[in-house]
Structures are given as structure tokens and as C-alpha cells.
N, C-alpha and C positions, 0 to 999 in steps of 0.2 A: 867579168868581178862577180862572186857569189859570196851570198847568203846563206846558211845553212846553222841551224838550231838543231840541239840532239831531240832526235827522233827517238829512241832508244826508253823502253821501259823497259821492266825487270825479265821479261819473256825472251828477251832477243835474242839473250846468250845460251838459253836453251837451242832456241830456235836454229842459230847459225849450226848447234853442236848438232843437231839434229835433223837439217834437213836431207831431206829424199828425193830421188824424180820421180816424178809422178807421170803418169801416160799423157799424150798431146794434148793439148785444148784447142779447143774450136777455135772459129776468126770468125764466129758468128755471133754479134753480140745478144741476140735473141735466146742462142740457146746456151745449156746451160757445157761450161769446160771446168777443168782439172780432173780432178778422181779418180780412185781405182775403185774395182770393185774390192779387194780384199787389202786389209791395213797393211802396209810393209813392213811395221815394225811394232812394236809393244809403246814405243813411247807413246806419252799424252798429244805430243805436238805431231803425231800421224794418225789423222783421222781416216774418215772414211764415203763414200759417196750419197750413205745417205742423209746427210748434212748437207743443206742446200743453202748458200746466202744470197741475198740478189743485193742488186745494186738498183738504186732508182734516184732518177732525173727529171729532171723539167726541160723543154728543147731535148728529148734524147738522143736525135739526130745529129746533132752539131758534133763538129771532131776535138771540142774539148775534148769532151768527156769520155774519148777513145784511149789515151794516157791512163787514166785515172783508173778506166777497167783492165788496161793490162799489165797494169801494179794488180787489180784483187785478182785477176789468173794466175799471175804468177806467185801469187800468193795461195791460190787453191789449190797449184800444181804442188807444191812444197806438202802441203797439209793434204791433199788426197780427198780433197773433198770437193760440191758442186760451186762453180759460181756462175749467176746469172743477171742479167743485164736487162734492165724494163726503167718503163719511165711513159713520161708525158711526152707526148709528139709536139705538142702546141706550148706556146707560155702561154696556159692557162691551170692555176693552180687547184680548180675543180678538179682538173684530167690527174693532178699530183697527188690529191688528197683519195681520189676514188682508185690511184694504182694503188697505194698503200692498205685501203680499206682492203682490196683486194686479195694483196697478201697476206695477211694478216689472219685468213680465212685459210691459209693454206699450212701455218702455222713454222716458217722457215725455221733454221739455224742462225739466221740470223739476218737484219736489215743495215745499210750502209744509202744513207741520205743525203741527197742536197736540195736543200730547201730553198722554191721558189719563192716564199712567204713564210718570214718565221714565225708567225702572231696565228696565220691559217693552218703552217701544218702542226703546232705545238700539240693541237687535242688529239690528231691521229699518231703523230710518234709515243703519245700519253697513253694512245689505247694499245700499241703493240705490247709497251713494256709491260703493261698492266696484263697483258695475254702471255708473257712470260720469255718475250723474244727480245733479244740482243739488239740495242739500235743506237748504231752510231753517226754523226753526224759526219759530212765533209764537206768542204769546200763556202759551202753558206750556210752558216747554219742556225739551229734553232735553241736560242741559251736558254732563254724560258722554261723548257719541256724537260724530261727525265733522262733524255738522251744519254748512256755514258760517258759519252765523249765526242770533241769535237778535232779532228785535224785536219788544218786549211793554212789558210796563207796569215800571218797577221796585217789582217788588209788594211789598218794606218799606217800602221810602217810601211807598206809595199805603195800606200800613195805616197809618202814623204819620198822611197828611195823616185819615183818618178820625178816629183817635185826637185827634187837634186839634181838629178841627171838632164832633165828638160831647163832648169833655169841657170846652171853653167855651160849647158849647149846656146844659150840666151847670150848668155855674158853678165848675166844680173840685170838686165834687161825688157822690156820691150811687152807685150801684150800677150795672155794665152787664152784660152776659152777650154771646158771641158764640157766632153760629151760623155753621157752617162744613161743610167736606165734606170730610175728615181724608184725606191720602193726595195729595192733588193738589199739585203742587208751590209751583202760582202761591197756591194757598191756604193753605197754609201759611206763606208769607211773608207773606202781608198777615195771617194770624193774629200774626207774631213780630212785626210792624211795628208794631204797635199795642198789643201785651202794652207793647212795651216804651217807646213815648212817654207809654201813660198813667201806668208807672209810676215816671217820669224828669223830667214836667212835672205833672201830675195826683195827686198823694197822697193827694187826697180823694177819688178817685175809683177804686171796687172792683170786679177783675172776679171774679163772682161765679160764674160757668159756663160750659162753654166746650163746646156741643152740637152733631150731627150732624147737618146737616140735608139731608146726601146727595143735595142740589143737586136739590131737589124742594120744589115750595108747598104739597104737601100735607104732607110728611114737617114742614117746618118750619112748620108752622101748628099739626101738633100738639105739635112740641117745642115752642115759644113758648108756648103752651095750658097745659102743665105748667111753666113757666117761674115766668110769672105765679102761679102758685098756689103753686107753690116758695118763690118768692122775692117778697111781694106788695110789696115796696119797691121795686123793678125800676123806677129810670130811664132805661136806655137797652138800645140793642141797638145793634150791628155786625155787622149779615147781609153775608159777603165774596161772595156770589155773586148775580146779578139774583133768582130764583126762590128765594131762601131771603129774599132782601129784602121780598118780595108774597106770599111765606106770613106771616113775621113780623107784618107791617101787617095781612093780615086778621084772622089771631088777636088782635091787639089793639085790631083795630076790634070783634068781639064780644065781648070782656072789654070793653069801655068803660072803657078805660084810655088815653087818650087822650092825657094826662101821659105816657107812653112814646115816649120821643124814637129813631128810627131811623135809624142813618145804613147805607145799600145801596150797592150796587155793580153798575154798567154801568147802559145806560141801553134796555132794553126798554120796548115798549109801556105794557107794565104798569108800571113801575117809576113811568116821568113821569107817567103818570094819577095815581097814588096820592100823590106831592109835587104834584100840582095838589091835590087834595083834602085834604093835608095830611095825609095817613095814614103819610108820609114823609118826614121832615125834609132828607136831600140821600141826594145817592151820588155816589160818587166812578166818574166814565166814564172811561174809556178810550180812547183813544187807537184806534180802530177799523179807521176806514179807512186809514188811514197802515197798517197793519199790515200791509193787502191791496196797497195800493199798492207798498210800496217793498220789499217783501217778493217780490214779481213782478222788480222792477226788478232785484233783488241775484240773483233764481235766471238772469233773463236775462243779465244781467252775468257769470255763471260760465257757463252753459250756451257762451255767442258767444264766450268770452274775451278781454272786451273790457278786462278788467284787469287788466295785469301788472306786479304791482308789482316781482319781478326778471323774470330770461326763465325760471327752473327752478321756479315758485312753488306746483305742486304735489310736485316732489320734495323740496323746501327747507321745506314743512311752513305756508307762507307766505298767510294768509287774504287770496285778494283784495276782498274787501269787509268792510265796519265786523262786528265778530263780535259785535258787544251792542248793541244801538241803542235807549234809550227811549222810545217812542212817549207818553209822559206822559202826564196825567191833566186831566182835568177838573172843579170840583165846582160838580153841579146843585142850587140852590133855587127856592123858590117865587119867587124874583124871577125866573132866569135862564131857567125849564124851558119856558116858549114857544119858544124860542130852536131847541129840539132836540125838538119833539112833530112837526116836520114835513121831517126832511128825506129821508124818501122811501126808506130802506130800515130 
């Protein structure tokens, strides 16, 4: 089951008409990829290696970001520009803010960023914009910042899709729990979407607990073990983040509670393996590659002033790129999991 929304802004057709093959990209996410020493065409959609674009995340070593960076690398190769991945290794907002401040000093051509905490990241995003650096938000937005665009999942809708799937799997009745990490805007929206859909469409399903998994397999396994004891009739779990889903599945297996159905989020290797084993019933996979590819295309468009909706768009506050793009989700189950196990990122 695939749910896709239009990703294409006006520059897409131009891009498809002028794509060229660049040099090979690096497989090391801490070093630049894409680029070429000379422009292969006079087209505005073929840049050069003097332009460097950065992707910034938190928990930068987790597998989830690989798909997004793969999309960014693909765009960098097409455009003959440099793409570099960096971020905060820990779940630490101060680290992510510091990373942004360090990048601003380098004056890059653009920054793609996923914000651990929207409120804390807004000032530094605005600082980058004030310095003339295009900032594109992806995955986890800072909606009150001056970023040019957000590319990511409609998280409330994704939560609703998770609720629909789990509610139907339970036959419209039973007890479910939610495992999340409070305070992350995208995760909070998934919880809200899930709860509202359960209440409106599945009155026989009761949400008995919402627990903090702290985006950790270990913590989520511990939380799930406690849930299984506190709620011996628990029928389902909605985990709004990949590590929380795999942790929950581990605890359910150890408790020999295979009847508990788990709907998780994202498509890291562990999640896909557990779906194949029957430990996770389904996962809501995001359009990761599209976030990175079109995020870089947006940043490149702004940096090179390729879209001019009005002559003085900056002064008039007119956004030259679509301000919000839903990159869609896919429900992955045991029936289609093999299609996603060998994507190469």
C-alpha cells in the first residue's frame, strides 16, 4: 500500500531535462560526495564543486539518516556539487546547535537540517538565513523558523495510517499502548494522529498507556516489558520511531507474547528483519530518499536564484520553493518486505 503526494516543484521538469552523470560519490558520510572540477554544461542545473551543501542531524550515526543522505548524494551527483553529512552524535540539542553554528562560519551554499527540538533550533536556523545561507528543513521541522521549506512526512496522517492498520489487525477491539519520545514535534504529531484515528474509527480499541522509549532500543524494551506486566491483556503496540519498535519487539519475544501486534515506524535493517521474522506486524516507512534529493534541489535553487516568482521575492517575503512538501509513506508488511531489504543504504 503506497501513499504518495506530489513532490515536484517547477524546477523538476528542468532538472529531468538537464541531468548529467557526475563523478562517483563517496561512501563515507563524513566526507563530501558529488561534485566535479568543471561544469559539464552551461545549464543552471549543473553546478560545480565550489558549492558545498551540508546535511545536519541529531543522533547522526543511526541508520535512518542513510536513506536521506543517499537521496542528497544522488542530487549532488546530478548537479555536480558537494554534499557533506554531519551532525550531533548524541541526542543532545546543544551539540546540534553547535554544529549549525560551526557550519554558518564556513558559509556553505546551503544546509539541510532535521531539528531535534524546534524551539531550540529556530534561532540558529534564523542566524543562517540572516547570513545568506539557504536552510531547508526535513524530517523534523522547525516551523516557526525562517527556513525556506520543509520536506517530510505528514506525521499526523502517518499516525492515522498506523492506527488504521493496527485497528484492523485487532478486529476493531482490544488494548494498545504507544511508545514515543515526547518533545520531538514529528513524533508528537504521530501520536496525536494515531490517538485521534483510534478514537474516531475504532471505539472498541482503548489506548491504555503512552510511554517514553527515549528513541532507544534498550529503554523501549524495558518499557515494553513493564507494559506487558501492567497490562496482561495488551493486544497491540504503536511505536513511533524505529529503535522503539525493535526494542518493543525484542521484549514481546522474550515474554513469549507473540499475539501482541506491533506497528512501528521507518525501515532500518533491524525493523525489516523483524517484520520478516513476524515479530513486527508492519512499519510505516517514510520517503527518506526524496527528503534528501529534493531538499538539496530546493537549497540549490535558492542559492543560485533559479526561481524568481517576483523580482524582489526576498524583500516581499515570497518563498521561491514550495514551503511544505509531503514526501509520503509506505506500509511495509511481511508481504512486501523483501522489496526494501536490498536498497543499498
